[in-house]
N, C-alpha and C positions, 0 to 999 in steps of 0.2 A: 258610145254608140252601141246599141244592142246587136248581138250576132244573130243572123237569120237561122232558125232552127230547122233542121231537116231530119226527121226521124228515119232510121233505116227500114227499108222494105222488109216485110215478114220473111222473105227468103234468107235474109242476112241473120235471122234468129236461129237458123238451122244449118246453113252452109258454113263450112270452115273457110279460112282465108285462101289455102291452096285450091279448094274446089271452086271458088269464086273466080280466081285468077285463070285457072285452066278450062272451066267448063261454062262460064257465063259469057255468051256471045257479046262482043263489043268491048272487051276488057283487054284482050290481047293487044300488044304493040301499042300500049298507052301508058302514060306516067303511072296510072293506077296499078297496072300489072306490075311494073318495076317496084312501086312503094310496096305492095303486098309481099313480093318476093324478098326485097332487100331490107325492108324495115319490120314487118309484121310477122312473117313466117319464123325469122329467127328468134323472135321473142316467144312466139307460140311454141316452137320446137324445144325451148329450154324448160317449159314448164312440166311439172310431173305429170305423168299420164294418170287419167282418171280411172278409178276402179268401176265407174258406171259406163256401160258400153256406149251409150249414146248421151254423153253429158254435153247437150248442146250449149248450155250457159257457159261452159268453159272453152268450147272450141269454135264458137260461131264468129262470124266476121263483125257482127254487131258489138262485140265486146271492145273492139278497137275503132269504132266509129269516129271518136274524137280526133283520131290522127288524120282523117281526111278533110280536105278543104270543103267549103260549100259547094264549089263547082264539081269537085270529085264526087260528092254525095249525091248531087242531082244526077250525074252520069251514071253512078252506080244504080240508083233507083230506077232510072229510065231503062236500063239494060235488064234489071230484074223484072220490071213490068212487062218488057217485050218478051222475056222467057216465059212469063205467066200466060201471056196471050197466046204464044205459039204452042204451048203445051195444055191449054185448056180443053 
């Protein structure tokens, strides 16, 4: 059976995992929040720091997209779309 593909919202190509957890409305107090802080941020923090000031490809949440379930991806994308709508 094929896995349903959900591509990350453009916001996740730029925002770091901790930014998503703390700044994206609707993520706090969810399993997604805990997954980001308990599973992704520890990995992210161990990586060598980039010499490039805004090395988005290294620090963006999209880099860890495969660690989220289909349902979590849908919720993350919905929260990012709402963020875009409120800030348009």
